[in-house]
N, C-alpha and C positions, 0 to 999 in steps of 0.2 A: 867439518870434522873429518879427519883422516883415520880410517880404521885399518889396522894391520891385519890383513886377511891371511889365512893359511892357504897356500896354493894346492892345487890338486896333486902336484908333484910331491909336496910335503906330506900330504895324506898317504900317498902311495908308499913313500919312504918309511913312514911310521908303520904301515901294514907289513912291509917287507922286513923291518926290524923285528916285529912280532914273529913273523914266519921263521926267520933265522933262529930265534930262541926256542920256538915251540915245536917246529917240525921234527927235530931229533928226538924229542921225548914223547911223541904221539904213541899211545898204546903201552907206555911203560908205567910201572907201579909208582915211581916217584911223581908222576904227573897227577895221579889220582888221590894223593894224600889230602884228606879233608881238613880244613882249617876252621873257619868260623862261618857264620851265616852272613851273607853279603847284604848290601843295602836293598837289593831287589827281593830279598827273602829266601833265596836259594842258598844251599850250602856251597861255599866257595872251596874250590880245590886248588891245589898247588899250581896247576897249569894256568888257572885264571889269574892268580896273583902274580905269577911270572910275567904273563902277557900284559897285565895292567901296569906293572912296574916299568916295563919297556916303553909303554905308551907315555907314562908320566915323564920318564927320563928323556924321551924323544922331544916332548913338548917343551921341557925346560931348556933343551939345547936349541930349540927353534927361537927361544927368547920371545915368546908370545904371551900376551895377557888374555887369559881365556878361562871360562868355566868348563871344567871337565865333568860330564855326567856319565857315570859308569855303573854297571850292574853290581860290581863288587863294593866300591867305596861310596857310592852315591855321588855327592857333589864335592868337588875339590877345585879351588882356584889355583891356577898356575900363573906365576908372575904377579902383576899388580891387580889386586882384587877390584879396587875402585875403577880402574880403567876397563877391566873386563866387564864390569857391570854397566858402565857408561856406554861402551861400544856394543854391548850385547853379544859378545863373541862367545859362542857355545860349541863344544865338541861332545857329541853323544857317541858312546862306544859300548860295544859288547866285546870285551877282550878275547873271549873264545866263545863264539856262538856255536853251540853243540858240544859243550864240555863233556857231557856223558859219552858221546860218540868218540871224542878225542881220546879220552883216557882208556877206552876199550879198543882203540885201534880201528873203529868203524870210520870209513873214509868220507864222512860228511860233517865237516866243521870249518869254521871260518873266523876271521877277525872282521868285525863290522864297525865302520867309522862314518859318522855324518857330521858335517860342519854347517853351522847356522849363524846368521846374524839376526838375532831375534829369538823370541820364545815360542813361536808357533811352528807347526809342521810346514807351513808354506814358506817359512824363513830359511829352510835348508837350502844351501847353495851348492854343496859338493858332497859326494859320498863315495866310499870305497868299500868293497867287500872282497877280501882275499881268501881264496880256498887254501886252507892250511895243509892240504895233502898235495894237490896238483900245482899249486902256486899260481893258478889262474887268478887274474885280478879284474873284477868288474868295477867300473867307475863311471861316474856321471858328473857333469857340471850343468846346473840349471840353465836351460835355454840353448845348450850346446850338444845335447844328446848323451847317449849312454854307449859304453864300450866294453868289450871283453878283450882284455889285453890291449891291442891297438886297433882292433876291428870294430867298426860301428855295429851296434845291435839295435833291434827294433822289437816292439811289442807285437806278438802274434795275434792274428784275428781268428785263429782256430778255436772251435768250441770243443774242449777236451774233457767236459764234465764227466763223461762215462769212464775216463781213464785217470780220475783223481786218486790220489794217495792220501790217506788220513792216518795220523799218528796220535795216540793218546798216551800220555805219561801220567800214571797214577802214583801218588806218593805212598810209601810204606807207612803203615800205622804202628 
């Protein structure tokens, strides 16, 4: 069985496409227009929907058969559904991770993309997180390491528990 995999370069390209569309509207009112409740239960904002559409359009151009799982639309098959199911090609995305920061101009938001062949966490093969403010791109390929832009990065062994930051987001009633 030959599976048409998305390359790490394809994932980076998708993330950069989102950056080009989203970066100019960070902090603007048009980005914060609320639409509907997304599949994840949160209120979707215009910025989320724009980013998600860019991802869908990019996948369609890649001519790939894949199940897209997104915070906004939930599950959507791109290309041939039966082939995507058979190959277990899955792309998990958060189109704008940190939407509330993005619409307020707070510089902590990203597009997060993970590619898996299979339904389990261990099946993730490649991932990309692109900072929508700085354009820094964190990426990894299973078994090949992780990178910040083109520089190899490693897990730190420092114990920084006393320097932890905790954020709590309580919904309005």
